[in-house]
C-alpha positions in Angstrom: 105.6 69.8 87.5 109.5 68.8 86.8 108.8 69.1 82.8 107.3 72.5 83.4 110.3 73.5 85.6 112.6 72.6 83.0 111.0 74.6 80.3 110.5 77.4 82.6 114.4 77.4 83.1 115.2 77.2 79.4 112.7 79.9 78.7 114.5 82.0 81.2 118.3 81.2 79.7 116.7 82.5 76.4 115.4 86.0 77.5 117.3 89.0 77.1 118.0 91.3 80.2 114.9 93.6 79.3 112.7 90.9 78.4 113.8 89.0 81.7 112.8 92.6 83.8 109.3 92.9 81.9 108.8 89.3 82.7 109.4 89.8 86.3 107.6 92.6 86.7 104.5 91.0 85.3 104.9 87.5 87.3 105.4 89.8 90.7 102.7 92.0 90.0 100.6 88.5 89.3 101.9 86.6 92.4 100.7 89.8 94.5 97.4 89.5 93.0 97.1 86.2 93.7 98.4 86.6 97.4 95.5 89.5 97.8 93.0 87.2 96.4 93.7 84.2 98.7 93.6 86.8 101.4 90.1 87.8 100.4 88.6 84.3 100.0 90.0 83.3 103.3 88.3 86.4 105.2 85.0 85.4 103.2 85.0 81.8 104.4 85.5 83.1 108.0 83.0 85.6 107.6 79.8 85.3 109.7 76.5 87.2 108.5 76.7 89.7 111.3 80.4 91.0 110.4 78.6 92.7 107.2 75.5 93.8 108.6 74.8 97.5 109.2 73.4 98.6 112.8 69.7 98.5 111.9 70.4 95.6 109.8 71.5 93.8 112.7 68.6 95.1 115.1 66.3 93.9 112.3 67.8 90.6 112.1 68.0 90.1 116.1 64.2 90.9 116.2 63.4 88.4 113.4 64.6 85.5 115.4 
């Protein structure tokens, strides 16, 4: 991991200001997408079957058991 960090620092030093701004916009967007994906996955892990049923589906589910 440390080698990757060193390579990244070297790359940043070589970028022009405009390239650095474009890279930041892209990386920040990816970071936000990743955070949202993690939040969605966490909710899916915690979700129970009855959390997503409509009223009619829930009633049918209760009458089947």
